[in-house]
C-alpha positions as CSV (number, residue, x, y, z in Angstrom):
1,M,50.7,-6.6,2.0
2,E,48.6,-9.2,-0.2
3,R,45.0,-7.5,-1.2
4,V,42.0,-9.9,-0.3
5,V,38.4,-9.4,-2.0
6,L,36.1,-11.6,-0.6
7,F,32.6,-11.8,-3.2
8,A,29.5,-13.2,-1.6
9,V,27.1,-14.5,-4.0
10,G,23.1,-13.1,-3.3
11,G,20.3,-16.3,-3.6
12,G,21.2,-18.0,-6.8
13,G,24.8,-18.9,-5.4
14,D,26.7,-18.5,-8.8
15,P,29.1,-16.0,-8.5
16,V,29.8,-16.5,-12.3
17,R,26.6,-14.0,-13.0
18,H,29.0,-11.6,-11.4
19,Q,32.3,-12.4,-13.5
20,P,32.9,-8.6,-15.1
21,L,33.5,-7.5,-11.3
22,L,35.6,-10.2,-9.9
23,D,38.1,-9.7,-13.2
24,A,38.2,-6.4,-12.9
25,F,39.6,-7.1,-9.1
26,E,41.9,-9.4,-10.7
27,A,43.3,-7.0,-13.4
28,R,44.3,-4.9,-10.1
29,G,46.5,-7.3,-8.3
30,C,43.6,-8.5,-5.6
31,R,43.7,-12.2,-4.7
32,V,39.4,-12.9,-5.6
33,I,37.4,-15.3,-3.5
34,A,34.5,-16.2,-4.1
35,P,32.5,-18.9,-3.1
36,A,29.3,-20.7,-4.9
37,F,26.7,-21.8,-2.6
38,E,23.4,-23.9,-3.4
39,R,20.5,-21.9,-3.9
40,L,18.2,-20.5,-1.4
41,H,14.6,-20.1,-1.8
42,P,13.7,-17.4,1.0
43,R,10.1,-19.1,1.2
44,Q,10.9,-22.2,2.0
45,A,14.8,-21.2,3.6
46,T,15.5,-22.0,7.6
47,W,17.7,-20.3,9.5
48,D,20.5,-23.1,9.0
49,D,20.1,-22.0,5.2
50,Y,20.9,-18.4,6.0
51,L,23.5,-19.1,8.4
52,A,25.6,-21.2,5.8
53,R,26.5,-18.0,4.3
54,P,28.5,-16.1,6.7
55,L,29.4,-19.3,7.8
56,G,30.8,-20.0,4.3
57,L,32.8,-16.4,3.6
58,V,34.2,-17.3,6.7
59,E,35.9,-20.7,6.0
60,A,36.7,-19.2,2.3
61,L,39.2,-16.8,4.4
62,R,40.6,-19.8,6.2
63,D,44.3,-19.6,4.6
64,V,44.0,-15.9,4.5
65,D,46.5,-14.3,6.8
66,P,44.9,-12.9,9.8
67,G,46.4,-9.5,9.8
68,A,45.1,-8.8,6.3
69,E,42.3,-6.6,5.3
70,V,39.4,-8.1,3.2
71,A,36.9,-5.9,1.2
72,V,33.7,-7.6,1.2
73,I,31.3,-7.1,-1.4
74,G,27.9,-9.1,-1.8
75,H,24.3,-9.1,-3.4
76,S,20.7,-9.6,-1.6
77,I,21.6,-11.8,0.9
78,G,25.8,-12.0,0.1
79,A,25.2,-8.5,1.3
80,W,23.7,-9.3,4.3
81,A,26.3,-12.0,5.5
82,A,29.0,-9.3,4.9
83,L,27.4,-6.8,7.6
84,C,27.0,-9.9,9.8
85,L,30.8,-10.6,9.2
86,A,31.4,-6.8,10.1
87,G,29.7,-6.8,13.0
88,A,26.0,-6.6,12.9
89,T,23.4,-8.3,14.6
90,P,20.7,-10.1,12.4
91,W,17.1,-10.5,14.5
92,S,14.3,-13.3,14.2
93,E,11.2,-12.2,13.2
94,E,10.5,-13.6,17.4
95,R,12.2,-10.2,18.0
96,R,15.3,-12.1,19.5
97,P,19.2,-11.3,18.1
98,L,20.6,-14.0,16.5
99,D,24.5,-15.4,16.8
100,V,26.5,-15.3,13.2
101,P,29.9,-14.9,12.6
102,R,32.1,-11.9,12.6
103,D,35.7,-11.6,11.2
104,P,38.0,-8.4,12.0
105,R,39.5,-8.8,8.7
106,V,36.8,-6.8,7.2
107,S,38.1,-3.5,6.2
108,R,35.3,-2.3,3.6
109,L,32.3,-3.1,2.6
110,V,30.2,-2.3,-1.0
111,L,26.8,-3.7,-0.6
112,Y,24.5,-4.1,-3.5
113,T,20.4,-4.3,-2.1
114,P,21.0,-5.3,1.2
115,P,17.9,-6.8,3.0
116,A,18.3,-4.4,6.0
117,G,15.6,-4.9,7.9
118,W,17.3,-7.7,9.6
119,F,18.8,-5.1,11.2
120,A,15.9,-2.7,12.1
121,A,16.5,-3.6,16.1
122,P,17.7,-0.8,18.2
123,G,21.8,-1.3,18.4
124,A,21.7,-4.1,16.0
125,L,24.6,-1.9,13.8
126,D,26.3,-0.9,16.5
127,A,29.6,-2.7,16.3
128,V,29.6,-1.7,12.2
129,K,32.3,0.3,12.1
130,T,33.6,-0.5,8.4
131,P,33.0,2.1,5.3
132,M,30.3,1.1,3.5
133,L,29.4,2.0,-0.3
134,V,25.7,0.8,-0.6
135,Y,23.5,0.4,-3.8
136,V,19.7,-0.1,-3.8
137,G,17.6,0.3,-7.3
138,E,14.6,2.6,-6.6
139,L,12.2,0.4,-8.3
140,D,13.2,-3.4,-6.2
141,T,10.8,-5.2,-5.0
142,F,12.5,-8.0,-2.9
143,V,14.6,-4.9,-0.6
144,P,12.9,-1.4,-0.8
145,A,15.0,1.7,-0.6
146,S,13.2,2.4,2.5
147,E,14.7,-0.8,4.1
148,V,18.1,0.5,3.4
149,E,17.9,3.6,5.2
150,V,18.5,1.6,8.2
151,L,21.8,1.4,8.0
152,K,22.7,5.1,8.9
153,A,22.3,3.6,12.4
154,A,25.8,2.0,12.0
155,P,28.6,4.3,13.5
156,A,30.4,3.9,10.0
157,E,30.9,5.9,6.6
158,L,28.4,5.5,4.8
159,D,27.9,6.2,0.8
160,L,24.2,5.1,0.2
161,R,23.1,5.1,-3.3
162,I,19.6,4.6,-4.6
163,V,19.7,3.8,-8.3
164,P,17.4,5.5,-10.8
165,R,14.8,3.2,-12.4
166,A,17.5,0.3,-11.5
167,G,15.8,-3.2,-9.7
168,H,17.1,-5.9,-7.5
169,F,18.9,-7.7,-10.1
170,S,20.0,-4.4,-11.5
171,F,23.6,-5.0,-9.7
172,V,23.5,-8.7,-11.8
173,H,25.8,-9.1,-14.9
174,V,24.0,-12.2,-15.9
175,P,20.6,-12.0,-14.2
176,P,17.9,-14.5,-13.8
177,P,16.1,-15.4,-16.9
178,G,12.7,-13.3,-17.2
179,M,13.7,-10.0,-15.4
180,D,13.4,-7.4,-17.5
181,E,14.5,-3.9,-16.5
182,D,12.9,-0.5,-16.9
183,P,13.3,0.7,-20.3
184,A,14.7,4.2,-19.2
185,F,17.7,2.0,-17.2
186,D,20.9,2.3,-19.4
187,R,21.5,-1.0,-18.0
188,D,25.2,-1.6,-19.7
189,R,26.9,2.0,-19.1
190,F,25.4,1.8,-14.9
191,L,27.3,-1.6,-14.5
192,D,30.6,-0.2,-16.0
193,R,30.7,2.7,-13.6
194,M,29.3,0.7,-10.7
195,V,32.4,-1.9,-10.9
196,D,34.9,1.5,-11.7
197,D,33.4,2.9,-8.2
198,T,33.3,-0.6,-6.6
199,V,36.6,-1.1,-7.2
200,E,38.0,2.8,-6.3
201,F,35.9,2.1,-3.0
202,S,37.2,-1.2,-2.2
203,L,41.0,-0.8,-2.6
204,R,41.1,3.0,-0.9
């Protein structure tokens, strides 16, 4: 059976920033689907802007066999969208559940810095049974490590890794300009291991 990997990019919208990761999957014979999106600005974004991410991911899988298993890897808002596809229900600031698309083909999740606060409501993660490998940076100021702890409520296998000295963009091979790393963080060494572990987990 064809091995399919769906990559869900973060707010910048350009999956090329993660090219070494995508190349590693292609080298293993996987079909890699990595749609680009318009840049998302959280302070100006509407619900329609957020909803466009999971909708776009489902659309990208349109010609994938209905019986296929799809490993989904996502960074930041892409990780949020991946959780939606796997059954998570985000809640609005007004404490109302939001309707998002699902996809039963999701077989594995690898999430880098997922903004999990959307899923803090009781029962929001009850339908997520997909095994998850989750990374968050110890120094992430966009998605604090404590926020990601909410994913422990899901009835799924969870490998949660808090990466010492890492920030929000430590998981991106080409980070946005001006994003400095902590001097104690060995970025290249970490990314090499992250790619290896992501591929291994996704293809189990």
